[in-house]
MDAnalysis code that builds the backbone (N, CA, C; Angstrom):
import MDAnalysis as mda
import numpy as np

u = mda.Universe.empty(213, n_residues=71, atom_resindex=np.repeat(np.arange(71), 3), trajectory=True)
u.add_TopologyAttr("name", ["N", "CA", "C"] * 71)
u.add_TopologyAttr("resid", np.arange(1, 72))
u.add_TopologyAttr("resname", ["MET", "THR", "ILE", "PRO", "THR", "HIS", "TRP", "GLN", "LYS", "SER", "SER", "PHE", "SER", "GLY", "GLY", "GLY", "GLU", "GLY", "ASN", "ASP", "CYS", "LEU", "GLU", "LEU", "ALA", "THR", "THR", "SER", "THR", "CYS", "THR", "PRO", "THR", "THR", "ILE", "HIS", "LEU", "ARG", "GLU", "SER", "ASP", "THR", "PRO", "ALA", "THR", "HIS", "LEU", "THR", "THR", "THR", "PRO", "THR", "PRO", "LEU", "SER", "HIS", "LEU", "LEU", "HIS", "HIS", "ILE", "LYS", "THR", "GLY", "ARG", "LEU", "GLY", "THR", "PRO", "LEU", "VAL"])
u.atoms.positions = np.array([
    [92.856, 99.934, 97.689],
    [94.092, 100.212, 98.256],
    [94.038, 100.135, 99.958],
    [94.856, 99.308, 100.843],
    [95.038, 99.476, 101.834],
    [95.634, 100.831, 102.366],
    [94.938, 101.569, 103.460],
    [95.765, 102.745, 103.766],
    [96.187, 102.437, 105.171],
    [97.453, 102.746, 105.451],
    [98.062, 102.321, 106.859],
    [97.542, 103.301, 108.039],
    [97.744, 102.560, 109.099],
    [97.163, 103.230, 110.208],
    [98.078, 103.867, 111.070],
    [99.425, 103.166, 111.043],
    [100.786, 103.307, 111.885],
    [101.456, 104.065, 111.101],
    [101.834, 105.355, 111.160],
    [102.979, 105.982, 110.331],
    [104.201, 106.069, 111.053],
    [105.650, 106.285, 110.800],
    [106.547, 106.499, 111.516],
    [107.427, 107.680, 110.901],
    [107.716, 108.548, 111.960],
    [108.470, 109.726, 111.461],
    [109.872, 109.377, 110.985],
    [110.327, 110.378, 110.266],
    [111.776, 110.111, 109.754],
    [112.625, 110.640, 111.111],
    [113.800, 109.771, 111.118],
    [114.850, 110.285, 112.180],
    [115.071, 111.646, 111.970],
    [115.155, 112.416, 110.628],
    [115.675, 113.491, 110.460],
    [114.686, 114.698, 110.864],
    [113.545, 114.228, 111.384],
    [112.517, 115.304, 111.466],
    [112.751, 116.117, 113.020],
    [113.758, 115.746, 113.661],
    [113.885, 116.843, 114.664],
    [113.311, 116.144, 115.807],
    [112.245, 115.639, 115.983],
    [111.713, 114.912, 117.165],
    [110.767, 115.889, 118.154],
    [110.594, 117.268, 117.722],
    [109.750, 118.018, 118.397],
    [108.740, 117.773, 118.115],
    [107.531, 118.862, 118.657],
    [106.227, 118.553, 118.254],
    [105.624, 119.126, 117.111],
    [106.521, 119.676, 116.421],
    [105.704, 120.329, 115.134],
    [105.746, 119.299, 114.251],
    [104.973, 119.804, 113.015],
    [104.556, 118.792, 111.876],
    [105.560, 118.879, 110.509],
    [106.744, 119.279, 110.843],
    [107.662, 119.389, 109.566],
    [108.417, 118.155, 109.414],
    [107.839, 117.108, 108.932],
    [108.596, 115.799, 108.744],
    [107.970, 114.904, 107.780],
    [108.641, 113.973, 107.068],
    [108.445, 112.920, 106.475],
    [107.844, 111.775, 107.265],
    [106.811, 111.224, 106.803],
    [106.178, 109.901, 107.629],
    [106.211, 108.930, 106.682],
    [106.617, 107.707, 107.139],
    [106.560, 106.581, 106.309],
    [105.922, 105.436, 106.729],
    [105.172, 104.557, 106.299],
    [104.182, 103.252, 106.529],
    [104.370, 102.339, 105.319],
    [104.097, 100.992, 105.795],
    [104.210, 100.215, 105.034],
    [103.203, 99.157, 104.872],
    [102.481, 98.534, 103.932],
    [101.505, 97.566, 103.899],
    [102.045, 96.541, 103.418],
    [102.030, 95.147, 103.947],
    [102.238, 94.023, 103.208],
    [101.545, 93.128, 102.757],
    [100.353, 93.701, 102.633],
    [99.030, 92.925, 101.955],
    [99.127, 92.671, 100.531],
    [99.977, 93.512, 99.825],
    [100.348, 93.177, 98.312],
    [101.714, 92.685, 98.224],
    [101.870, 92.163, 96.950],
    [103.405, 91.699, 96.903],
    [103.796, 92.424, 95.622],
    [104.984, 93.311, 95.581],
    [106.047, 93.388, 96.804],
    [105.157, 94.384, 97.800],
    [105.979, 94.509, 99.068],
    [105.561, 95.429, 99.953],
    [105.347, 96.736, 99.251],
    [104.073, 97.496, 99.791],
    [103.683, 98.820, 99.535],
    [104.201, 99.952, 100.510],
    [105.060, 100.754, 99.889],
    [105.591, 101.979, 101.024],
    [104.798, 103.105, 100.551],
    [104.251, 103.523, 101.710],
    [103.631, 104.961, 101.604],
    [104.140, 106.032, 102.499],
    [104.407, 107.217, 101.450],
    [104.999, 108.514, 102.073],
    [104.049, 109.647, 102.290],
    [104.342, 110.500, 103.182],
    [103.348, 111.637, 103.428],
    [104.042, 112.553, 104.122],
    [103.650, 113.993, 103.786],
    [104.314, 115.081, 104.854],
    [103.276, 115.267, 105.987],
    [103.734, 115.303, 106.947],
    [102.987, 115.368, 108.033],
    [102.000, 116.481, 108.350],
    [102.476, 117.578, 107.491],
    [101.307, 118.778, 107.780],
    [100.410, 118.523, 106.386],
    [100.438, 117.630, 105.987],
    [99.236, 117.349, 104.783],
    [99.066, 115.817, 104.833],
    [98.431, 115.221, 105.928],
    [98.395, 113.600, 106.061],
    [97.413, 112.836, 105.227],
    [96.543, 113.847, 104.476],
    [95.507, 112.992, 103.752],
    [96.174, 112.968, 102.418],
    [97.237, 113.424, 101.821],
    [97.815, 113.171, 100.522],
    [99.095, 112.543, 100.892],
    [99.155, 111.387, 100.170],
    [100.673, 110.578, 100.258],
    [100.839, 109.681, 99.023],
    [102.066, 109.395, 98.841],
    [102.530, 108.818, 97.657],
    [102.603, 107.239, 97.984],
    [102.531, 106.510, 96.912],
    [102.710, 104.985, 97.209],
    [103.657, 104.575, 96.100],
    [104.547, 103.683, 96.504],
    [105.492, 103.084, 95.926],
    [106.009, 101.662, 96.399],
    [106.813, 101.315, 95.773],
    [107.453, 99.854, 96.212],
    [108.823, 100.014, 96.410],
    [109.629, 99.143, 97.047],
    [111.004, 99.071, 97.371],
    [112.088, 99.314, 96.306],
    [111.929, 98.887, 95.223],
    [112.938, 99.101, 94.140],
    [112.924, 100.670, 93.656],
    [111.817, 100.992, 93.147],
    [111.915, 102.449, 92.572],
    [112.488, 103.526, 93.744],
    [111.870, 103.264, 95.029],
    [112.273, 104.431, 96.359],
    [113.689, 104.236, 96.279],
    [114.298, 103.035, 96.333],
    [115.653, 102.677, 96.516],
    [116.475, 103.398, 95.255],
    [115.918, 103.502, 94.315],
    [116.514, 104.084, 93.024],
    [116.666, 105.394, 93.009],
    [115.510, 106.036, 93.781],
    [115.306, 107.743, 93.694],
    [116.372, 108.027, 95.010],
    [116.516, 107.416, 96.150],
    [117.247, 107.476, 97.083],
    [118.629, 107.884, 96.646],
    [119.000, 106.680, 95.739],
    [120.437, 106.631, 95.559],
    [120.772, 107.829, 94.555],
    [119.885, 108.206, 93.807],
    [120.226, 109.306, 92.868],
    [120.090, 110.659, 93.756],
    [119.375, 110.445, 94.714],
    [119.566, 111.967, 95.496],
    [120.709, 112.022, 96.270],
    [121.205, 110.856, 96.675],
    [122.366, 110.787, 97.682],
    [123.618, 111.216, 96.811],
    [123.676, 110.742, 95.597],
    [124.860, 110.863, 94.668],
    [124.790, 112.030, 93.719],
    [123.866, 112.834, 93.809],
    [123.364, 113.881, 93.133],
    [123.320, 113.991, 91.657],
    [122.708, 112.668, 91.538],
    [122.300, 112.639, 89.816],
    [120.901, 112.726, 89.446],
    [120.340, 113.724, 90.158],
    [119.028, 113.878, 89.402],
    [119.063, 114.961, 88.494],
    [119.952, 115.488, 88.207],
    [119.898, 116.555, 87.116],
    [119.737, 117.867, 87.727],
    [119.148, 118.732, 86.670],
    [118.760, 120.124, 87.255],
    [117.544, 120.299, 87.545],
    [117.487, 120.986, 88.786],
    [116.205, 120.835, 89.220],
    [115.189, 121.730, 88.346],
    [113.727, 121.603, 88.486],
    [112.839, 122.277, 87.796],
    [112.480, 123.575, 88.315],
    [112.449, 124.487, 87.544],
    [111.946, 125.950, 87.960],
    [110.558, 126.163, 88.089],
])
């Protein structure tokens, strides 16, 4: 798997010098494009997905349809 070298911070991260943000990177060496997500304070750990499942997750988050949170 190709690990990206250029990560982009979320526009919601505040823009300060702190590490409290979500970062995103893409690699287009695979089809479909692979999307990598990581928490800036633990950069060695990241999630890998593709556009369709990520779009579905974001839609469910925005509409509040994820169900009851796990405790």
